[in-house]
N, C-alpha and C positions, 0 to 999 in steps of 0.2 A: 569427492565432488560435493559441492554445496548447492542445494536447491534454491530457487528464487520464487517467491510468492508475490502476488499483486492483488489489487482489488478493482472492481468495476462498480460504478454507481450511476444508475439511470436517471434521466431527467424526471421521470414520474415519481421518484422517491425524494426529490429535492424540493420539498414543500417547507414552508415556514414552520408548520407545526411539527414536522418530522425531523427537522434539522438537528436539534439538540441531541436526540437519541442516536441519530445517524453518526454524528461526530463522536459520541461516547463509544459507540460500537467500533468505529475505526481506531479510536485511541486505545481501546483494549487490545486490538490486534497488534498495534505498534508497540505498546508498552510491556505486554507480557513477555517475559524472558528477554527483554531488550532486543528483540528481533534476531536472536541467536539461532532460532530454529529455522529449518529450511521451509517451513510452512508460513513464515511471517511475511506480510506484505512489505515490499520495499518501494513500491510505487502504487498510486491510486489513479485510475482513469475516471474522470468525472465528466458526465455529459452536459453540454450546454443546452439551454432551452427550457430548463425547469423554472419553477417559481423563484428558487434561490440559485444564484450563479455559483460556478465553481469557486470563485474567490470567497464568497460567503461561507462555503463549506470549509475551505482552507482555514479561514479565521476561526470558525467554530471548532475545528479539529485542534488548532493551536491552543485554544482555551481549554479544551478537554484534556490535552496532554499536560498542560500546566497543573490541572487538578490531579491527574495521575502521578505527576512528579512528587506530589505531597503524599498521596495514598501509597504508592509503590515506588519508593526511592530507587533510582537507577544505580546499578553497581558501577564503580569507576571503570571507564574503558582504558585499554592500553594507550600508551602515548601516541602510537602511530594512528590509531583510530581517532583520537582527539584532534590530531593535526589534520587528518583528512576532512573531518567535519568543519574545522575552521577554514580550510581552503575552499570547501564547498560553499560555505556561507559567504566568504569574501567574493567568490565568483558570482554568486547570486546577487549580492549587493551591487556589483559593477554592472551586471546586466539590467537590474531593476532601475538603475539610474538612466538607462538608455531606452528601456522598454517598459511601458506602463502596465503591460500584462504580466510581467514578472514581479513576484513579491516574496520577500523573506519574512517569516515569522519564527522567532527563536527565543529561547529562554534567556532571561537577563543574567542568570548565574550559570556560567560555564556552558557546557554543551548538553545539558540535560535533555533537551528535545529541540528538534528543528523541523519546520514545515516550509517547503519551497513550492510556490505556485509557478509552474513552468509550462507555457503554452507550446513549447517546442516538442514535437513528438519524439519519443525515444524510450528505450528500455534497456536495463542492465542492472547489475548489482550495485547496491548503494553502500553508504558508510555504516549502516546499522546503528545500534545504540540509540534508538528512538529518533531516527532521521528518516523523513518520508518526503517524497516528491509527488505533488499533485499535478497531473496533466489534464487540462481541459480538452475535451474532444467533441467534435460535432455529432458523432454517431458511434456508439459502442461497437457497432459492426466492424469498425476499423481496427479494433484492439487485437483480434487473433493474428492478423498479418503483422502487427507491430511487435508482438511477443514471439512469434514463430522462429526468428533467427536463433533464439536461445532455447529451442525445444528440448535439448538434452538435460537442461537444468531446471526446466519449469516444474513447479510442484502444485501449489494450491492457488486457486483464484477465489477470492472472497467476493460475493456478489450482493448488491442491494439493488435489485431490479424486480419488476413484476414477474409473476409466475409464467406468463405468456412469453415474455422476452427471454427469460432464463432458458426456456425450452428451445427457443430459436438460437440462442448463443452457445448452448452446451456443446453441440456437435462441432462447430468451428473451433471452439476453444480446445476440445479434445484432440482434434486433428492438428492443432498448433503445438500440442505437447502437454497440455494441462492434464494431470491425473486425478485431481480432486476439486470439486466445486463445493463451496459451503456458504452459509449466510455470513455477511459482514459481522464481525464481532466474535466469530467462532473459528478463526484461522488457527489459533494455537490449541484448539481443543478437539482434535479428531476423534471419531468414534473408536472404541477399543479394538474393533475388528478391522479397522481401515488397513488397506494394503498400500504402504508407501511406494510411490512410483508405479502403482498398479500391480505390484508383486507381493506375494506372501511375505510376512515379516521376517521369517527365518530362511527364506529361499537362498539368499546370498551367502549364508553360512554353511549350507548343506553341500556335502561332496558325495 
């Protein structure tokens, strides 16, 4: 089984001053190990109502991923993964032509990175290899119900919210199936003693 990670970004963190570092943190989570780990975010839920809109965040994330492409070159994906990314991009382009709230940001060369701004709520596994979908939401309180259908596969939620809101969101996210909360930018770097899926590391190997 493969785990699925995601991220949540609160409106209080979407300030003009904080946006560049916020985008860099998200880009680290997406670029490290090319999303091959079960802790990597495959979707980001970004709250509306901040100083900077979710679209501005998506554009900043695209720029940060372009920088990461030069710093950390992506390994070539399998042909099937490349085809899936091209299909995802093509579908996003068609939707963007009909819906101004949908937007595609993508690398000019190949499929090095892809960011899709998609207002349609949804959650599920993505194409990986630095492909991320950004979902604008009115309230992060709606996220636990959105991700709960995939509870057996949920892993890490990377958060960029205030401490007060994180306290309020932690329990609903845990009930939805999330076993680890971490700061945005630290998805791929769990603590050495972390228990994957809430279980001791070697428990599954012991008889």
